[in-house]
Structure formats: structure tokens, C-alpha cells
Steps between C-alpha positions, in 0.01 A plus 500: 500500500554222246209510254384810321205538259478781246167606356518742205254700295476302171417794277801706605824392327706688761337287773611173349846637428540609860360159623773319305763738633394440857480126444867501392597727797324270754628178341856639529431533875406135518127553528228302320280713285177443302343743254140530386265748335278666764201423276560120534383468859426126482848425362661725762316324776650168405848646570448684828561211749820578686523857356648745746428824309305611193646793295253676278602701195234733374259724690240462769288284264781245491510505877126436523544186289799397713286533813268231364792267433645562855181371665496299729871465555542866604811529283637862525503716192739766390387706206734661242321792333462535121161666533391857558388518864633196671329548840580139600836458325822544694791543261568689181675319216824678589477379860416135425852355486639744752255433782407140444805360694393688810149360472637147448719546802204565724530879530153579389176516697159340441204728410188285562177612321140405564304323223128463438311174449204513262238231460268476208153340534325479157133570478294202614803309629557382859871446468760761422621505135847600618715668760768751404770704672574857415796712594362821353124482452183317424287690244140433399419696187257536213608303192510592131152668509530850633217484752520523874441202720329465850723385779336410832769536758512370855775498760510220759153394382362843579336675198693821392335624182433414137730680257403591149846542354756392246635265765671458834862482609615315810867600547780403734747758639731396224223556244412839652746671267365338188145485347349590839696823512402597140133437601528741794601270785746577785856391525568250785842428647643185329504299824141580591268201534197707423338495155291740285141461361454757215221531240597588140305797361186442708179663377260652754643269770772525764830614351723492809780245548510294818812372685411169660684311778688172445225291649223634272328287232344663194224344294408636158185371317480593132188584309544578128326457172841440333805298590729665758859427590706389799864606482769383741817716503423603139603178334253232613158571344180313547150566354216583737131448439216662689461343844870424553635566848861596573635483857824680591698478816861520616696187391708274723769533229732796476752623245849541629745744335870485566630858507826680542384863510426682826185385676386866517532572129128468429418854599810662352444328157116514484467830312782410260340164415155654452653737251665206314852585625736264681 
């Protein structure tokens, strides 16, 4: 490895301090390093060409932003945890300097995660208003007005049902331990290619989550008297008006994590991470 990027949480002073410390450490080893706030995605994307590894300093939210920067170059990510849960992070602050040399020497392994691709078709439009990739989840939800919305759902162009609910979560295996879990969804193994379809607080309609295969395509048509919201990984937010259609399927893009811990550590650490312990 020759070129390392560091994305840090801009509202955490400890994150920036650690980023500078790692920059000095890596420069001393003859590596080229660039630093950027994880909230400045466009600026980071101008620096990623030729980058061999992205280090993130923060929590899982910082990694979700880094995943957007890494597309489509498939740059591996290693997360250093300053957050509480850190499901996707790999190293603690104390381990960062100690274990980085082993990762840089090629002693780690690549953990490849499925992503979702969401397309938005605005009401009355024939062409998509945008296409987005998500590592965690695609969420359709009611907006500022606390009233339920109607979501007409189909899978592979076959009608499923119309939900009257606060919204709908479509989550990857990676996202299955996040919002989806809090809403009553199952936990999938991180390497699973399946994804989850889960209504949020449905009223007098189906409440069960569904686990869908990699090849499935979900279509959600929104009916609402008030503006709703499309959220991608919790940090890309788009307004939705009645008649909007969202399609969700597995993406051709993936997120690659460079890890040093045991490949079997998911099960042994799951309970601790769910309880907020490392």
C-alpha cells in the first residue's frame, strides 16, 4: 500500500486528533496520506483516485459515509471506533497504531458486503430522479406530519400488499443490526446476500418482516396527503410526494472492509456489541 485516506467525524475533536496522529505515523513509514471530514463527500471523492485503503475514525455512521466515497473504486475500508456500538468498525483507538502495520503488510482479510440500489421515480415522471447505493438500508417514512402513509408493495412485479404504516425499511445483512433490528427485523449473517423488507409500525396490515433473495426487486408506491421522506443510510434524505415510486434491488457495487480480527468473530462478539460493549 502506498496511498491511504483518512475520513474522520468532524464533530468529534478526538477523531481529528487521532487522524493527525495517524497521518504522522503513516508519513513516517513513507506512505502518502490524505485527510478529509467524512461529511465532505464530494471533496473526499476528488482525492480517492489511487487510494489503497480508507481509514475511518468515528462510528458506524462515519463508515456509511465512507462507503459512498469508496464507490465505484471498491476501495477497502478499515474503521477505528470512537462510537458506541461499532458493528462495522474493526479497531479500537488503542489498537489503531499497534495493528495498522500488519494490515498494511497484507496480513488482513477482505470482508465483502452486499449493498442495495434504490431508484426514485417522482410522481408523473417517466425518468428516474436519481439512483442511490446503500450499505445499511433504504427507508421510506412519513415526514414531519405525524400521519401514516400508504405503501403499495410489490416484489418482482407481483403485488404483495398495501401497508398503512409509518414507513418501510429495506435493509441489507449489514443493516440488519441497525434500524431494522430496532423495528423488529431479524439479524442476517454479514456475508448474506439476502435483504429484508420490514414495515414500520403498520396499522391493520401485515406486520411481519420478509427476507428476500439477492435476485428480488422491490417496488414501493407511496400515497400520502403530506410529504414523505426517502432516507439512504440515514444521511441522504429526499422528499417524497404522493405517487412517487421507489425501486430497490441488490447493487452491483459492494463495500469491502479490510479486517485483522478472526473471520469467525461475528458470533462471539454479537451479544457484546448489541449491549454496547466492545
